[in-house]
N, C-alpha and C positions, 0 to 999 in steps of 0.2 A: 438318375438325375434328370430334371426336367429342363427342356431346352430354353435359353433365353430368346425371347423374340425381338425383331427389330420393326422397322417402320418404313413405309413407302407409300406411294399413291397407288390408286387401284389400276395398275398396268400390267401389260404383259411384255416380257423381254424376248423380243423376236429376233432370233438368229440372223434372219435374212436382212435385218437393218443395222446389224453390228457391222462396223469396218472391219471386224475380224471375221474373215470367211474360213470355211473348211477348205483344206488344201486340195481337195479333190473339185472344187468348185471355183477356184482362184489360179491365176498364174503363179507358176513356181516362184518366179522373182519376188511375188508380192507375198508369198508365204515366207521367203526367207527373209523379206524385209520386216516382216512381223516378229520373225523370231528373233531378229538382231534388236529390234525395238524392246522385245521383252527381256533380253539378256542386259541390255543397256539401262532399262528399269531397274532391274534386281540388283545389279551392279552399283549403280548410283545410291539406292535407297540402302544397301547393305553396308556402304562406305560411309555412312552419316554417323557421327560420333554419338549421336542420341540413341543407338541402338541398346547400348548398356550405359547408363549412367547411375550415380550414387542416388540423387533425387527420385529418379524414377522408381528404383529399387524401395527406397524407404517410402514413397507414396504408396505403392502397391502393398508393402508391408503393412502400413496404417490401415489401408482399406481392408486387406485381408484379416487383419485381427478382427475387426469389427464383424466379418462375415463368419469367422471362425466362432466367435461367442454366439452369433445367431444361430448357426448351424448346430452347435452343442445343445442349445436350449431347446430347439425343434427336435433335434434328433434323439433327445433322451424322452421326449414326449413321444413322436410318431415315428422316429426312424427316417424321416426325408430330410435330405440336405440338398443344397444347390451351389454350385460354383459361382453364380451372379456374374457371368462375365461381361455382358452387356452393360449393368448397372456399374460395375467397377471401371469400365472405359470411359462412361459417361461422369462418373464422378472424379475420376483422375483427370479428364479434361477441363471439368468445371474449376477445379482446384488451380490448374496452371493457367488457364483463361484468367481467373480471378488476380492472379500474382504476375501476369505475363510483363507488366511494366518493370518488375523487379528481376526478370529473367536475363541472364547474360546470352543465351542462345534460346531459340525457340522450342515449343513443346510441338513435336512431330507425330506423325501417325505411326512410325515404328517404334517412337517412345511410349505411345499409349499401347501398342501391343505388349511391351515389356510390362507396363504397369498391371495391364488387366492378366496377365500371365503370372506375376508373382502374387497377385491378389487371390486369383483362383487356386493356386497351389497351396497358401496359407488356409483358405477357407475350407477346402474339402478335406483337411486332415483329420477332422473328427470321425468321417466315415473311413478315411483310408488307413487309419491307425486302429480302428474298431472299437472306439469310445462309446459308439451310439449302439453297439451290438456284442461283440465278443466280449470285451472287458467288463461290461455291466453282468454279462452271463457268468463269467468266472469268478466275478466279486459277489454276486449275491445269489445265484439261481443252483448251484452245484451242491448236491447233497453230501453227506459224509462218505456214503458207499462209492461216489464218484471222486473222492480224493478232495473235496471242497468244504465250503467256498474258501477262495483264497483271498488272501489279505495282501494285495500288491502295494508296495511302497511306491512313493512319488518317485524316487531316483529309479526303480526299476521300471515304473511306466514311461519314463523318459527315454531309458535305454532301450525298451521294446520298441517305441515310437521312432528313435533315430535309426534303429536298426532296419525297419521294413519300410521307411519313407522313399527310399532311393531307388532300388532295384528296377522297379516298374518304370521309372523315367529313363534310366540307362537304356533298358532294354527295348524301349520305343524308339530310339535312335536309328538302329538299323532298320526299321520298318517304314521310316519317313520317305526313303527314297521309292520304295514299292508303292506304298498305298497313296502318296501325296503327287509325287512326280510323275511316274509311270501310269498308275490306273486313275490317277485323279479322281478319286473317291470324294464324295461332296462334302462331308463332314458339316452338316447344316448349320449347327450354332456358330462354329467357327467362321463359316461364310457370312453368316448374318452379322456377326460382330465386326467382320471385315468392313462389310457395307456400311454399317453404322459410324465406325471410325473414320472411313473415308468422307463420309457426308459432313461429319462434326468437324474435320480439319478443312473442309472446304474444296477437296479435290473435285476435280471435273468428274459430274456422275455419267453412268453408263446412259447411252440412247435409249430411250424408251417411247413406246407409242401405245394409243389405246386401242386395245382390239378384243379382249374377252371381257365379259360380265364378270361383275363381282361374285366371288363365293365359289369359284370353280376348283380351286385348289386343296380344300379340305385341310383345316387345322393346322396349316404350315404358316400363315402370314405371308405378306408379300414378298419377303425376301426369298421365299422358297420357290416363288415364280422364276426367279434368276436361276435357283439352282436346278431345276427340272429343265428350264428351256436350254440353258447352257451346257449341257452334259454332253452333247455330242460335238461341240464346237472348242472344248477346253475351258479353263477354268480362268481365263485373264480378262473377262468382262469387266472385272471390278478396276481393273489397272485404268489409270487417267490416260486419255489420248487426246491429241488436237483436234481428231476426226470425231469425237464424242461430244454430244451436246443433248440439252434437255428439249423436248419437243412436245409442244401442245397440252402442258400441264396447268399453266397459270399460277396463282400464287400457291396452290396446294403443293407444288413441287418443291417448294423451299420450306416446307413444313417441317421436314428433318433437321434443317440447319437452324431452326429457332431452338438453341439449346438451353436459353435462359428460361423458355417456357416449360421445358422437360424439368430443369432444376427446381423451379419454383413449384412444380407438381410434385416432385420427388420430396422436397422438405416439407410441403404441407401433409402428404400422406404420412411422411415419418413422423411429424410432430404429434398428428391425430393418434397414430398407432402407439406411440411412446406414452401420451397421455393416457389412453385407455390401459396400457399395462401398467402404470403406477397406480391407477384406480383398482385394478383387479387385486392388487396385493391387499388394499383395506377392505374389498368387498369380493373375497374370493368365490363367492356364490355365482359370480358372473361366468365361472368356467363351467358350469353345469346348469343351464337354463332349462326348466321341465316344460318345454314346448309342446310336449304332447299330453301333459297332465302329471300329476304328482305318482299315480301308480305305475305308469310306465318308466317314469324317471327312476324312482326308488327301487323296483323290483326287476325291472329288465334293461335298465341303464339307457334307454332312450332320452337324451338329454342333448342340448346344443350348447356348443363353446364359440359364441359369437366372436372369436378371435380375430382382429383385422388381418393378422399374418396368415392364418388358415384360409380365409378369402384370398388373400394374395396368392396363396400357393395354388390355390384352385384355378385362379386366373391363368397363371403360368401353365399349369397342367392342361387346361383346355376341357371343353364339354365332354368329348367323348371319354377321356380317362376319368373325370369326376363322376360321371353317370355309370362308368363300369364299377367304380367303388361302391356307388350308392346301391347298385343292384347287389353286390356282394354283402353289404351292409343289411339288406332287406332280408336275403336270403339267410344270411348267419345268424344275425340278431333277432329278426322278426319271425323267422320258420324254424331254423335248426336249434337255436338255444331254447325256445319253449318246448320243442319236441323232445329234446334231452332232458330237460328238467323235469317233465311231464312222466316221460317213461322210465325214470330213475336211473338214466345212463350217467346223469351228472346231479346227484342229490343234494350237493352243497350250494350255497349262496351263489348266483349268478356271476358275482365279481371274482369268486374265487378261482385262482389259476390252476389249483390242484384238483379239487372236486367240484368245481362248478361249472356251469355250461361256457363260461368264457374261455375256460382250459380245453374244454371239449372241442369247441368249434375250430380252435387254433390247428388241431390236428388235420381237420378237412382242408383247411386253407394252404397247410403245408403240403397235402397231396396234390392241391391245384398247382402250388408253384413249382414242385418237383415235375410234374407232367410239363408243364408250360416250358420249363427250362430245358429239360430234356429233348423235346421236339425242336425247339428253337436252336438250340447249340447242335443238335444232330444234323440239323439242315444246313447250318452253317459249315459243319464239317465236311458234308458229302457234297455239297453244290461244286467245290472247284473241280472234284473228281467228274461229277457229271458234264460239266461245262467241257472237261478235256476229252470225255468219251464222245460228246455230241460233235466236237470238232474234228475229231481223228476217225469216228465211225465209217464215214465213206473209204478212207483209205484201208481201215481193218478188214472191211468187207470185201473189196477188191482183193486184197491179199487172200483171204479165206477162200473166195471163188475162184482163184487161179492158182492155187497149190494144193496138193495132196496133203493129208495128214504127216506122212512120213517126211515131207519136204518142210513142214512147219516145225516138227520136232527137230529136225537136223539143221534148222534155221537155213535152209536152202532156199532162199528167194531170190529168184532169177530175174524176176520183172519189177521194175521200179513203178510204184503205184502213182496214180495222180492225187498226190497230197493236197489237202486243203490250202486254197489261197490265202496269203497273207495280206494285210492291209496295203501294202505296195503294190499288189498285183501280181508277186512272185509266188512260186510254189516251194515248199519246204516241208521236209520230214519234221516228226516231233522234237527230235534232239536240236535240229537247226532251229525251229521255231522258238524253243526255250532260250537258246544261245541269243538269237535275235532280240529277244524281248529283254533279257538281261543286260544287253549291251546298247540299250537305248539311252545314251549319255547325251545326245543333242537335244533332249528336252530341255527348255530354258529353266534354270537354277540359279540359287545364288552363287557367287564365285567361290571356288575351292576355299579360299582363304577365310570365308566366314561359314562355313559348315563345321559341324563337329567331325573332328579328323578320327579316323579309325583307331589310332592308338588310345585316344582320350577314351573312346567307347570301349575297348578291350579293357584298358586297365580300370575305367569306371564299373563296368560289369562284374569285374572280379572282386573289386573292393567292396560293391554295394552286396553282391553276394556274401562275402566274408561277414559284413557288417550285419546282415540279416541273420546269419547262423549265430554270430556272437550274441546279438540281441535276444534271439529266442532264448539260447540257452542260459545267459545271465539273467534274465528276467522271470524264467521258469526252469530253473535247474532240476534235473533228474526227472522231468516229467514227460519229455518226448525224445526218443532216441534220435542221435545225429542222423542215421540213415533214413528216417521218416521225414526230417527236417529237409533234407536233400532232396526227397522224392516229391516233398510239397513245393518245392523251389522249380523244379522241372515241370511239374503239372500247371503251376502259376504261369510259367512263360509260354507255354504251349496254349493254354486257356486265354492267355491275353492276347493271342493273335485273331482268335474268334471273335473276342469282345471288341478289338479295335475295328475290325472289318465290319461289324455289327454296328459300332457307333458311325462308321464312314458312310454307310450306307443309310441308316435309318434313324440316326440321332439318339440311339438309346444304348447305353453301355450296359449289358445284361449282367452287371457284377453280382446281383443276388444269385442269379441261376449259375453264375461260374461258381460262387461259393458252395451253393448246394451241391452241384456235381462232383465237386472236390470232397465235400463230406462223404458223399456216397460211395465215391473212389476208395476213401480212406477206411471207410467202414469194411470193405471187403478185404483189406490187407493188414488192418489193426489187429494184433493177437488179442484174443479173447481169454487166454490162459497165460500163466506165468506172470513176470513181475510188471509187466506193462498193462496188464489187463485192467487193473483198478484205474489206470490214466487213459483208458480208451475214450472217454467223452471230451476230456482235455486234449488229447491229441488230436481228435476230430476237429475241435473247435480252433485251435490254432492253425491247423492246415487250411481250413476254409477261411481264416483271416489273412492268411499269406497270399491265397489267390485272389482274394478280392482286393486287396490294396495293390497287387501288382496291376490287375485289371484296370481298376481305377486311375491309378498313375499313369500308365501307358496311354490309356484313352484321354484323359486330360491334357497331356502334352503334345499329342498328336492333333487334337482340336485345336491347340494354340497355335501349333506349327503351320496347321492350314492356314489360319488366321494370318500369320505372319508372312506366309508364301504369298498370300495375295497382294499384300501390301509392301512386299520387298523387304521384310525385317530380316535381320541376319539370324539364321538358325542357331548359331552357337551362343548368341546374347540370350536368346529366349531359353536356351538349355540350362545356361548358368542361373538365370533368373528364377526358373523353375526349381533347380537344386536348392537356391536360397531359400526361396519360398516354402519348399518342403521340410528343409531342416527347423526353418522358424516356426512353421505349422506344427510340426510333430511335438515340439517343446511346449508351445502355446496350449496346444490341445490336451497334453498331459496335465499341465496346470490349471486348466479351467475344469477339466473333469474332476480332477482331485478337490478343487473348490466347491464344486456342487455336491459332490458326495459328502463333503464335511459338512457343508452348511444344511444340507437337508438329509442328514444322517437319520437312520430309522425311517424315513419317507420315501427312499428310493429302494426298490421300485413300489410305486403306489401312488395315488394321489394324482396330481399334475404329471408326475414323471414316471409313467407305467413303464417304460422301457420295453414296449412290446417286442421289438426286434431282438431283443436279448432272449426274451422267451421263444421266438422262432427258432434262434439259433440252437439254443439248448434242447429243444423239442425235435429238431432235426437230427441232432447228435445221438439222441435217446432213441429215435425212430429207426436211423440206420444201423446202430449198435446193438439192436435187438432187446432194446428195454421193454418192459411191459405196456400195453396200450389201455386206455379206459374201455369200458365196454361199448361194442357195436361201432367202434371207430374204425376198425380194420374194413368192415363192409362199407360203411359210408364213404371213406376215404378212398377205397380202390373205385367205387364206381365215379365219385367225383374226379378222380384222375383220368378215367377213361374218357368221360364226357369233355373235359377240358384238353385232354391230348387231340381229341377230334376237332375241337374247337380252334386250338392253336394251329393244326393242320390246314384249316380251312382258312385262317388268318395269313399262314405263310403262301397259300395258293393265290390269295388277293393281292399279297405284296408282290409276287412274281408277276402277276397280270400287270399290276400298275408300273412295274419297270419295263414291261413290254409295250406300254402305252396303250393298254386297254382297260376299259372301265372296271371299278371295283368299289362302287358306292354303298354297297351291302357291307363292307367290311367293318364299318363301324358299328354295326347292330350285332356283331359277334363280339361278346364279351372278352377282352383280354385277359389271360389268365392271373398274371402278377396282380394288375389293378383290381379284380374281383377279389383276389386272395387278401390284399392291403385293406379292402373294405370289410373282410370279415374278422381279421384280427386287430384292427384298431376300433375302439369303442365308436358308437354312431355319432357322439357328439364333435368328433374331429372330421369324420367323413362329410356331415352334414353342413359344416361350414365351408369345406372345399368345395361341395356340390355348387353351394351359392356362387362361389367365385367361378366355376366352370360356366355357370348359367349367364353370368354378368359378362364374361368373356364372349359367349355366343351372342348375346343381345347386342353387345358393342360392335361385334365384329360383321355378324351376318344379317342383323335387324338393321341396326343403325348404318352399316356399311362403311364404318371408318376402319382406317389403318391401325396397326397392332402396338406401335410403339409406345404411345402415350398411356394405353391401359396396362402395358408391361412396365413402364416407369412406376406408375401407381401402384402396382402389385409390389414391384421391388422396396418402395418407400414403406409400404405396410409390414413386409417383412423384415427390413432392416431396423424398423422403429421399434417393434417388440422384441426383435432378437437382442438387439443392443441395450435397450433399456431394461432386460431382464437383468442386467448387471446391478441397476439400482434396487430391484427387488431382492437381489441376492444379498446385497449390502443390508437391507432393512430385516431381512431375515436372520442375518448374522447377528445383528444388534437387537434380535428379539422384538422387535417393534409389534405392539397388537394389532390385530385385525380389527375392524370394525363389528 
């Protein structure tokens, strides 16, 4: 999912200028005073009745339904969806600002947090319930030998959706204390959304000073400067304080507060995109403009879909990601596709998924995605152990140097080693250090009565896991053994932890990699003989869908909880808002999916709705379950996997250097495996439009030197306009209105 960006002036948030000092640099009494202020702020905000309101939930549901339609439309085309957190907050604010004279009590920042949480939960359900990947694969792409294709009724789809839409949300609750309160992970999009909500509602802004030139922070937008500079001092720079004020910014400092200008821009871009969408129904040729000539368009599929929404998606993705996608399109569709066609490896038409080069290069993109996912997830898994080893290596070395092997084997350790220093200057052995870490309950947090209770968490986890098992076995009876469903849930919960940590640190939730890793693991344990052998591909797909759903839901809730924590929202209100949004989104997603497949019956997959991620899912299942491969795919896929495994290692090293405060400007020139693979399995028409958006973003932020919120608002309007007015096109198609 692409992060929503925010806006600020060209500033650097310097920790020395904040009134909030590090405990080592300030008197203890002042540190205590800061903690008491934070606790008072959190208690006051959490006590506000606006934390959970019917009007806030209804507004969030309305915005979420619009995003859900948009995400289903674009998901079936390219597999790309977004939660649209910042636009949801902006739209919610604009609505309540417009009707403010009729409100009995004011619309507050914590209520805005509720609105965007509910909207995001509804809007991401097309991905969370598998309607842009797994379900189309089961519906359309399975062969008879694989016990398919499956004709899944609407009520079974609803049961499936309601079954898998909760357990990731509940599982995220126990992680909150660790990743948000103790470790203070950044969750960049959540923090950026909090900053935007704070500015919209007129809270006093953090103290800022002009210090660094523009363009130093790479791809993140101005809010990310706050994230990077405040990492060592805590996360409370967004909190209002009487000591904070605006310095030296002139009129530009109040640009973020001009919400009317942003709403006008959103409405204009929405209207333009909506008008274009209606036009494309009557002139469908606009979806495939032959910008490179008729020969390249008809034979090799090099066309441009000048969709405003795709351009908007490219703006949000940014130049680095879109250019990596373009490189993937050039290699896949400009080099490998003609090569496979001319060598006879893919003799069919280029557009044929079975015998054409379109299907041939998908296998190469799969190998790249698997290599990238395995390296990234492997690093996430071993990094905590490396950190622990680095922390306690001196103690272990001293024990080894001062004791014999007999003493070590007998655990006869007579000398107390000089253990690693803790943050408070004292020493402790590993067990004591872990206990002290887990007992850090003095960190400012919402009052206990506004947190999600342990009882709610335990009961919710049991019920949500039971609902998932029931949903899977009611919707897909006799297709997956109960034992494998339970194993899929255990893997999903374990892998969700890695996904949450990746999201908190990098703003990227590797749900596709998590699902591919689950598919790989299930390929090793799914029986190839016996009664379940024929269902091996179906079992593989369902297991991957469960993992993807859990990782997505857990990441979304923790991103929202980070935003709410910064603004003082009550965690229990956000939790119940997310649960309501997930339930409504699950039902709406099933209805919308069935609506699209009914109106466009016989056209999905194909044409505008190619559902490329469904092919990726089913091809992955066939690959890992040992199905046959097209000619020369094995050799090319192995080579591509090795190359991108090394490239991903290089990018991991670059990210490590960035966390250490070292330079890694070269990292943007190392193609990201996922972005490169997306450029290969999507036809060039989508990639070219997104690249245009990425270049517009680069021109606006780097060359024009402007802040990011305006162009993100523009992009959001373009996406929502086409996505929402696709409903009109859906109605025209159902009425069989003729094209021009």
